[in-house]
N, C-alpha and C positions, 0 to 999 in steps of 0.2 A: 564605262563601268556597268551601265545598265544592260548593254548588249552581252557583256561577259556574264553578268549575273543570271541571264535568261538561258544561256546555252546548256545543253544536256551534259556536256563534259564537266562544266563547273559544278552542276548539281551532283554529279557522280563523285566528283572530288570531295565535296562537302560531306556526302554520305559516308564515303570511305574514311575520311578524316575523323568524323564523329564516331564511327565504329571502332577505329584503332584506338582513339583516346579513351573510349569507354572500356575497352579491354584492358588498357594500361591501368586505368583507375581501379578496376575490379581486382586485377592481379596485385596491385599495390596495397589495397585496403584489406584484402582477404586475410592475410596473416594477423593483422592487428585485430580485426573483428573476431577472429577465431580465439585469440588470446583473451579478449574481453569476455567472450562466451564461456571459455574454460574457467575464468576466475569466478564465475557465478554458478558453476555446475557442480554436481555431486561427485563424490570420490569414485564411485563405481562407474559412472558414465565417462569420466575422464580416463580411467585406466583401461576401459574397453574400447576407447576411440569412438564414442558415439557423438561427441560434440563437434559441430561444424560451425554454422553461423549463428546459432541460437543456443542459449543455455539449456542443458538437460539436467533434470533433478536439481532444480534451483536451490542453492545453498550459500549462506553467508558466513559459515563457520570460520573460514580463513580470514575474511575481512574483520570479523569481530575479534579474532585472536590477535591480529596485528594492531588494530586501531584501539584496542582497549589497554594496550601497554603504554604507560606514561613515557617510558624510555623511547618509544617510537616517535612521539611528538617532540621530545627533546632533541633527538637526532635529526628529525625533519627540520626543526628550527635551525639547527647547526648548519645543515646543508644549504638552506636559504641564505643564511648569513655568509657562509663561506663562498657561495656562488656569486652573490652580489659584490662583495668586497674584492674577491679574486678577479672577477670579470672587469671591474672598474680599473684595477691596477693593470691588468693585461691590455685593456683598451688604450689607456693613457700611454704606456710604454711602447706599445706597437705603433701607435699613431706618431709619436715623437720620433722613433727610430726610422719609420718608413718615410716620414717627411724629410728627414735629413738625407736619407739615401736617394731620394728623388732629385736632389740637386746635383746636376751634372758637373758644376764647377767646384764641388767640394773636394778639397785635398784629402787624399787617403780614402776616398769613397770606395774604390775597388777592394781595398783591404777590409773595410767594414763589411762590405757585402760578402767577401770571402769568409770572414769569421762567422757570419751568420749561417752561410750555406754549409760550412764545415761541420757545424753542430747537428745538421740534419743527418749526417752519416756516421759521426763519431761522438761518443760521449764517455764520461768517466766510468760508467758502470754502476750497478746497484750498490755495491758495498762502499765505494768511495763517496757516492751521493749520500748514503746513510751516515757515514762518518762525518761528512761536511755539515750536514743538517744538525747532527748531534753536537758537533763542536761549536757551532754558532748559537746553540741554545734554542733552537727553533722547534724542537720536539714538543708535542702536546700544545701547539699554538696554531693559529690560523696561517701564519707565515710559512709553515712547513708545507702547506697545500698551495698557497698562492705564489710564492716566490720561485721555487724551482721550475715551475711551468708557466712563468709570467708571459713569455713571448713564444708564440708558435712561429717558426720560420716560414712555414707555408703561408700563414695569414700575413706575415710581414711582407713577403714578396708580392702577394696579391694587392695589398694596400699600397706598396711602393709603385707598382705598375699603374694603379689608379691615379695616384698623385702625379705621375709623369704624364698622364694623358690629359690633365687639365691645361687649358691655354696659359702659356707663359705670360701673355699680355695682361692677364688679370692681375698677376702679382706685380708686374712692372708698373701698371697703372696705380696700384695701391702704394708702391714705393714712391712714386712721383708725388702722391698726395700726402706723403709723410708718414705712412704706416710703418711700424717696426716689424721685425720678423714675426714676433708673437701676435701682433695685431693682424698681420696678413693671414696667419694661420687660423686664428679664432674668428676673424670677421669675414674672410674671403674663402679660404680653402675648406674649412670644416662645414660651413653652411651648404657648400656644393657637394659635400661628401656624405650626405645622409644615407645614400644607398649602400656604400661600402662600409660605413660605420655600423649600420643596422645588421649587415651580413656578418661582420666580425663580432658584433655583440652576440648574435645568435650562436655562432660557432664556439666562442669561448664559453658562453653560458651553458650550452649543452655539454661541452667537454668537462667543465668543472662539476656540473650537476651529476653526471654519470660516473665521475671518477670515484673509485673506491680504494685503489691500491695505496695512494699516498696516505689516506687516513688510516688504513690498515697497517701501514709500515711505520709511520711516524707518531702514532698516537696509541697509548696503552690504557686510557681511561674511557670507560663506556660513555660517560656523559659528554665526551668531546667528539665521539664518532660522528661522521656524516651518516645519513640514513641509508646509503648504499652499503656501508659496512654492517649496519644493523640488519638489513635484509639479507645480506650474504651470510651472516651468522645464523639467522633464522632459517634459511634454506638448509644450511649444514645440519642444524639441530633437528629440523623436521625430517630430513633424509635419513639421519641416523635413527630417529624414532620409528620411521616406517619399516626399518629392517627387523624390528622386534616382532616376534610372532604373537606377543601378548599386547601389542599396541591397541589403544582404544580407537573407537570409530572417529572421534574428534581428531586424534593424532594422524590417522590415515587420511582424513579429509584435508588437513592442513598440509601434509606432505604431498598430496596429489595436486593441490591447487596453488601451492605457495609460489611457484615460478610465475604463473600467470598473474597472480595478485601483485607480486613485486614489480613486474613489468608495467602493469597498469598504474600503480601508485607512483612509480618513478617517472613515467612519461607524461602523466596527466598535466603537471604544471607547465612543462615545456609546450605542450599542445595548446594550453590556454593562452600562453604568451605569444605564440607564433602568429596568430591572426593580426595582432597589433603591429608586428614588425614586417609581415609579408608585403604590405603595400609599398615599402621602400625598395623592395627588390626589383620592381618594375618601373619605378619612377625615374631612374637614371639621374643624370646630372643636368643642369641648366644648359640648354642648347642655344646657340646664337647670341651668347653673352658678348662676344667680340664682333663688332661690326667691321666689315671690310671697308 
């Protein structure tokens, strides 16, 4: 390893690798940095395309307009509540379903997998879903958001494949020690599945946090809207206001910066949570647990 580390070819590889990764990072971060800069820039600078990496004509009018509205904070609280509860439900259901499908000896396993995969390509459609949710009395409730999208089949198949990759000997040893099916799941399988659980947690949380259509479709009371619906309505109102020739400067500023501000406000919580979950993505599962 010492000889390899001193060769010219290896140093060239390190330099090229660092350069390529730097370019990838810059290309990835530029759009978000530009959005943040636009959210703090003035209306004229935004409309004339002067904003790049740094704010121009520093302005907080749009932020003040959004954050001074009490309805914004009510809807923000709703989004946090909806996301936490819906993600917990989805994680429990997906884990249970995937663990069952991972058992090769399960009777009817192929049928259960087929039913799940079938829903990836076919569904009842918008109107039947709306009629079903209304008939069940779920409109204007959390369950209208959480239950129809409780299981993502893609996430289910990923978790199923992960469970299938775990050593069968671990569960056999637990069964010999007298552990029940649930005991094996909670005491053996789940502690080894932190990586995939963290990944599913992030996938579901981001999905529910960014979701606006379910709230827009199944709720008709403003105090129950998620914040994404509030921001969607705000964008629509600001855009309509900007079309008026007599619009005030504050209205024009809000219309120009509203998209950037809404993106920043909706992505910030996920960005704050991500560092605490990211470490599980590279941790993997315990290796060498079964000795030969």
